[in-house]
C-alpha positions in Angstrom: 0.0 -0.1 -0.1 1.4 3.3 -1.0 1.4 6.5 1.4 -1.3 8.3 -0.2 -2.8 5.2 0.3 -2.4 4.8 4.0 -3.1 8.4 4.3 -6.5 8.2 2.1 -7.4 5.1 4.8 -6.6 6.9 8.0 -8.8 9.6 6.7 -11.6 7.4 5.9 -11.6 6.2 9.0 -11.6 9.2 10.9 -14.2 10.3 9.0 -16.1 7.3 10.0 -15.4 7.5 13.1 -16.7 11.4 13.3 -20.6 10.0 11.7 -20.6 7.2 14.1 -19.7 9.9 17.4 -22.4 12.3 16.1 -25.3 9.7 15.7 -24.2 8.6 19.3 -24.3 12.5 20.5 -27.9 12.8 19.1 -28.8 9.6 20.8 -27.6 10.5 24.0 -29.0 13.9 24.0 -32.2 12.5 23.4 -32.0 10.5 26.3 -30.2 13.0 28.6 -33.7 15.2 27.8 -35.6 12.7 29.2 -33.9 11.6 32.0 -34.1 15.7 33.0 -37.5 15.0 32.7 -37.4 12.5 35.6 -36.1 15.4 37.9 -33.3 15.9 40.3 -31.5 13.0 42.0 -30.1 9.8 41.5 -31.7 7.2 39.2 -30.6 3.9 39.3 -30.6 1.3 36.3 -29.5 -2.2 36.1 -25.6 -1.4 35.1 -25.2 2.0 37.2 -27.0 5.2 37.8 -27.4 9.0 36.6 -27.6 11.7 38.9 -29.3 15.0 38.0 -28.6 17.6 39.6 -29.0 21.7 39.5 -26.4 24.4 39.7 -26.1 27.7 38.6 -22.8 30.0 38.2 -22.1 33.4 38.1 -20.2 34.5 35.0 -18.2 37.8 33.9 -20.6 39.8 31.6 -17.4 40.7 28.8 -19.5 43.0 26.6 -20.8 45.3 29.5 -17.1 44.9 31.0 -15.2 46.3 27.7 -17.9 49.0 27.8 -17.5 50.3 31.1 -13.2 50.2 31.2 -12.7 49.4 27.5 -8.5 50.3 26.7 -7.7 49.9 30.1 -8.5 46.1 30.2 -5.6 45.8 27.3 -3.1 44.5 29.1 -5.1 41.8 30.8 -6.2 40.0 27.4 -4.4 36.5 26.5 -4.1 34.7 23.5 -4.3 31.0 23.1 -4.4 28.8 20.0 -6.5 25.8 19.0 -6.4 23.2 15.9 -9.6 22.3 14.4 -9.9 19.1 12.9 -13.3 19.2 10.4 -14.9 16.5 8.7 -16.6 16.8 5.3 -18.5 13.3 4.2 -19.0 12.7 0.3 -21.7 11.3 -0.6 -22.8 9.4 -3.6 -19.1 9.4 -5.1 
């Protein structure tokens, strides 16, 4: 197998896994909504338990902070980097 064929196989595997994960995430989200509807507390099954709890947190409103203090905040910012890998499935080829 050529190096190009190995790369294509690797990419095909990654794309297939990505598609499977997306389907599973949708299924999990539907189940999660049903579990939340059961209400707060621990809910036992045959293989484990799922606990539903409600929490709240206070966040800093970045927009209001920038409006109020503007340039004074310039020294408080930091830059971070990230790498994104996106997939596109070819259908019907």
